[in-house]
C-alpha positions in Angstrom: -0.1 0.3 0.0 2.9 2.2 0.8 4.6 1.7 -2.6 1.2 2.3 -4.6 0.7 5.6 -2.6 4.3 6.9 -3.0 3.8 5.8 -7.3 0.6 7.8 -7.5 2.1 10.9 -6.2 4.8 10.8 -8.3 2.4 10.0 -11.4 0.3 13.1 -10.6 3.9 15.5 -10.1 4.9 14.5 -13.5 1.5 15.4 -14.9 1.1 18.6 -13.3 4.5 19.4 -14.8 3.5 18.6 -18.3 0.5 20.2 -18.1 2.2 24.1 -16.9 4.5 24.7 -20.1 7.0 27.2 -19.8 5.5 30.7 -21.0 6.7 31.8 -24.7 8.0 35.0 -25.4 5.7 37.6 -26.7 6.5 38.5 -30.5 6.2 42.4 -31.2 6.2 43.7 -34.7 7.9 47.3 -35.3 5.5 49.3 -37.2 7.8 51.4 -39.7 7.0 53.8 -41.8 6.9 52.8 -45.8 6.4 54.9 -49.2 2.5 54.4 -50.3 1.9 55.8 -53.5 -2.0 56.5 -54.6 -3.6 57.9 -57.7 -5.8 61.1 -57.5 -7.5 61.3 -61.0 -9.1 64.1 -62.9 -11.2 62.7 -66.0 -12.1 64.8 -68.8 -15.6 65.9 -69.3 -18.1 63.4 -70.9 -18.3 64.4 -74.2 -15.3 66.4 -74.5 -12.3 65.6 -77.5 -9.8 67.9 -76.2 -6.2 66.9 -76.7 -4.2 67.5 -73.7 -0.8 68.3 -74.6 1.3 70.0 -71.7 0.8 69.8 -67.7 2.8 71.5 -65.4 3.0 73.2 -61.9 3.7 76.6 -61.0 5.7 77.9 -58.0 2.5 78.6 -56.3 1.0 74.9 -56.8 -1.2 75.9 -59.5 -1.4 73.2 -62.0 -2.2 74.0 -65.5 -3.0 71.7 -68.5 -2.8 72.8 -72.4 -5.1 71.4 -74.7 -5.8 71.8 -78.1 -8.7 73.9 -77.4 -7.1 76.3 -74.6 -6.1 76.1 -71.0 -7.5 73.5 -68.5 -7.2 73.0 -64.9 -8.1 70.0 -62.5 -10.8 70.2 -60.2 -12.3 68.6 -57.1 -10.2 65.4 -57.5 -9.6 62.9 -54.4 -8.3 59.5 -53.5 -10.8 56.8 -55.1 -13.3 60.0 -56.0 -11.8 61.3 -59.5 -12.2 65.1 -60.3 -12.6 66.8 -63.3 -10.1 68.7 -66.2 -12.2 71.7 -66.6 -11.6 75.2 -68.4 -8.8 77.7 -66.6 -11.1 81.2 -66.5 -8.1 82.5 -64.2 -7.3 84.9 -66.7 -10.4 85.5 -69.2 -8.0 87.0 -72.3 -6.1 83.8 -72.4 -9.2 82.0 -74.0 -8.7 84.2 -77.2 -5.1 82.8 -77.7 -4.2 80.2 -80.3 -1.5 78.3 -77.4 0.9 76.2 -79.2 3.2 75.1 -76.4 3.9 75.8 -72.6 7.0 75.9 -70.4 8.2 76.4 -66.9 10.5 79.3 -66.1 11.8 80.2 -62.5 8.6 78.7 -61.3 6.2 80.2 -63.6 4.4 79.4 -66.4 5.6 81.0 -70.0 3.7 80.2 -73.1 4.2 80.1 -76.8 1.5 81.5 -79.5 2.0 81.8 -83.1 3.5 85.1 -82.8 5.0 85.5 -79.3 6.5 83.9 -76.1 4.6 85.3 -73.1 3.8 85.3 -69.5 1.1 86.4 -67.2 4.1 86.6 -64.5 6.4 89.4 -64.3 3.7 91.8 -64.6 3.5 91.0 -68.0 7.0 92.3 -69.1 7.9 88.8 -70.7 6.5 89.4 -74.1 9.1 88.7 -77.2 8.3 88.2 -81.0 9.9 84.6 -82.1 9.6 85.6 -86.0 8.6 82.2 -86.9 5.3 81.7 -89.0 4.1 78.3 -87.5 5.7 77.2 -84.4 5.6 73.7 -82.8 7.6 73.7 -79.6 10.0 75.8 -77.6 12.2 75.6 -74.3 13.3 77.7 -71.9 15.5 77.9 -69.1 16.0 80.3 -65.9 18.0 82.6 -67.4 14.6 83.6 -69.3 16.3 82.4 -72.7 14.0 80.3 -74.9 14.8 78.2 -78.1 11.9 78.0 -80.5 11.1 76.2 -83.8 8.7 75.3 -86.6 10.1 72.0 -87.2 13.1 72.7 -89.2 14.0 76.5 -88.4 15.4 77.1 -84.8 15.4 80.7 -83.2 17.4 81.7 -80.1 15.8 84.5 -78.1 17.3 86.6 -75.3 16.9 90.1 -73.9 13.6 90.1 -75.2 15.1 89.8 -78.8 16.1 87.2 -81.5 19.7 86.4 -81.2 20.3 83.6 -83.6 18.7 82.2 -86.6 19.4 78.7 -87.7 18.1 75.3 -89.5 18.5 71.7 -88.3 19.8 69.7 -91.5 16.9 67.5 -92.4 14.1 69.0 -90.2 11.6 67.5 -88.3 12.7 68.5 -84.6 10.7 66.7 -82.4 11.7 68.1 -78.8 13.8 71.2 -77.4 15.3 70.8 -74.0 16.9 73.3 -71.8 19.8 71.9 -69.5 18.2 72.7 -65.9 21.5 74.0 -64.4 24.3 74.5 -67.2 21.8 77.5 -68.9 24.5 77.6 -71.7 22.8 74.5 -73.2 19.8 73.4 -74.7 19.3 70.2 -77.0 17.3 69.4 -80.0 16.0 65.7 -80.9 15.1 64.5 -84.4 14.0 60.9 -85.3 17.5 60.5 -86.4 20.0 62.6 -84.8 21.0 64.5 -81.4 21.7 68.7 -81.2 23.5 71.0 -79.0 23.0 74.2 -79.2 25.2 76.8 -77.3 23.4 79.9 -75.8 26.9 81.2 -75.2 28.5 80.7 -78.6 25.5 80.4 -80.8 26.5 77.4 -82.2 24.3 74.4 -83.4 26.4 71.2 -83.5 25.6 67.5 -84.0 26.3 65.3 -81.1 25.0 62.0 -81.7 23.4 60.0 -84.7 21.1 56.8 -84.4 17.7 55.9 -85.5 14.0 56.0 -84.0 14.7 58.5 -81.4 11.2 60.1 -79.6 12.3 62.0 -76.7 15.0 62.7 -74.3 15.7 64.9 -70.8 18.6 65.5 -69.1 19.8 64.0 -65.7 21.9 66.8 -64.5 22.9 64.5 -61.7 24.8 62.4 -63.6 25.6 64.9 -66.6 24.2 62.9 -69.1 21.2 62.8 -71.6 18.5 59.9 -71.1 17.0 59.7 -74.7 14.0 57.5 -75.3 13.4 55.6 -78.6 10.7 53.1 -80.6 12.8 50.3 -78.6 13.8 51.5 -74.9 16.1 54.0 -73.7 19.9 54.7 -73.6 22.2 57.1 -71.9 24.4 59.4 -73.6 27.5 61.0 -71.5 27.6 64.9 -72.1 31.2 64.5 -70.5 32.4 61.9 -72.8 30.6 62.6 -75.7 29.2 59.4 -76.3 26.6 56.5 -75.5 27.2 54.8 -72.0 25.6 51.3 -71.4 23.7 49.2 -73.5 20.0 49.8 -74.9 17.6 49.2 -72.3 14.7 47.6 -73.7 13.4 45.1 -70.9 10.6 47.5 -69.7 6.8 47.2 -69.7 6.7 48.8 -72.8 9.6 49.5 -75.0 7.8 51.9 -77.6 8.8 55.3 -75.6 6.9 58.3 -76.4 8.4 60.6 -73.7 11.1 60.8 -71.2 11.4 62.9 -67.9 13.8 63.0 -65.2 12.8 63.8 -61.9 14.6 63.5 -58.8 16.5 60.3 -59.1 14.2 58.4 -61.3 13.7 58.1 -64.9 10.2 58.7 -65.9 8.7 57.3 -69.3 5.6 57.6 -71.2 3.9 55.1 -73.3 0.7 54.1 -75.2 0.7 51.8 -72.3 0.9 53.4 -69.5 3.8 55.6 -67.6 6.6 53.6 -65.5 9.5 54.9 -63.8 13.2 53.1 -63.4 14.5 53.8 -60.1 18.8 54.0 -59.6 18.6 50.5 -58.6 17.1 48.8 -61.8 13.6 48.6 -60.4 10.6 49.7 -61.9 7.4 51.0 -60.9 5.0 50.8 -63.6 1.7 52.7 -63.6 -1.2 51.8 -65.9 -5.1 50.6 -66.1 -7.8 52.7 -64.6 -6.7 52.0 -61.0 -3.7 54.5 -61.7 -4.8 56.4 -65.0 -7.8 57.9 -66.8 -6.3 56.6 -69.9 -3.1 54.4 -70.7 -2.0 56.9 -74.0 0.4 59.4 -71.5 1.1 62.5 -73.1 3.2 64.2 -70.7 4.7 64.0 -67.5 5.6 66.6 -65.1 7.0 67.0 -61.4 3.7 67.7 -59.2 3.5 70.0 -56.0 5.2 67.7 -53.1 6.5 64.5 -53.8 4.1 63.9 -56.7 4.2 62.9 -60.1 1.5 64.6 -62.7 1.1 62.1 -65.6 -1.3 63.6 -68.6 -3.2 61.1 -70.6 -5.7 61.3 -73.4 -8.0 60.7 -71.0 -7.4 63.1 -68.4 -4.8 63.7 -65.6 -3.9 61.5 -62.8 -1.7 62.8 -59.8 0.5 60.1 -58.5 0.8 61.0 -54.7 3.6 59.5 -52.7 3.1 59.5 -48.9 5.3 57.8 -45.8 2.8 56.0 -43.6 2.8 53.0 -41.3 0.3 49.9 -41.5 -1.8 51.7 -38.5 -1.9 54.6 -40.6 -3.1 53.0 -43.7 -5.5 51.0 -41.5 -6.8 53.9 -39.9 -7.3 55.7 -43.3 -9.7 53.0 -44.2 -11.4 53.1 -40.8 -12.4 56.4 -41.2 -13.1 55.9 -44.5 -16.1 53.5 -43.6 -17.1 55.8 -40.9 -17.5 58.5 -43.0 -19.4 56.7 -46.0 -20.6 53.5 -44.9 -22.3 54.0 -41.6 -25.8 54.2 -42.2 -29.3 52.9 -41.9 -29.2 49.3 -41.7 -25.4 48.6 -41.3 -25.4 50.2 -37.8 -28.5 51.5 -36.2 -31.5 50.2 -34.4 -35.0 50.0 -35.3 -36.4 52.6 -32.9 -35.6 55.9 -32.5 
């Protein structure tokens, strides 16, 4: 009997030990901030057949869109609730202007029409006749100097006068670009060649031959041109005067329509949306109704804050980049539910 009692006690102690395991360590998650991108869209009014050409934001944060039928601006857009691209009536006399192109100079909007280059900034003092019968495009720099073309002829304007006239061999100038930091340089893009114009010496020189060129922009940080083609893009070193690296065509869509360098990213517009190439080679692709009113991108510009403006044939998308945590993101949707979805039948009683 004594032995049986001892065995029972031993078994009870063993069972108790097995039934109370040691407490496990609590695992915590550090909710660190990340960059969340989202789109605020502005669609063209129903039935509107406007040809959207250019978009810029001035130093005051005003976004303006140049269309074939005049100036527009985005109105009343929010995340998940698109706004509209409507007529801009800030300056009523602008509705009578036949505007051809628009650029940004010293943070202010500058316009090209069939006769002059002008601006509503600086008390209207900028007003220069360009002496071209049918201009197609122009470029500006912060020295208030301008290069304007009709596709073949090129005029350089400075100090409120035409300082130089020239012509691009073979014609068909697609784009003019002003260097963002070295104001003595402008660049011209044709389908087969790249040209550089020196504002200091009034000389136009061909710097590169090729084929299928569509657009370009200056990467001032690395002293190079980013050149878009019908089959990808390449880099052209302004220091060495030669192409560096191979043609990059493993892209979401290789037929590039326009190029824009914004910060440390190379932005490309195509007929299948827009994408940004980071410095590490990774690509952010924006296409479809989640991001764009239409996939045919016609212009790209730096927006207010950290945003990027993507102009399409169907309207404008403002891509925002915001630092937030997972808690911030959850609370946003929590607030959205409370503001828009608490209603009769969802969170209510049948009385009073």
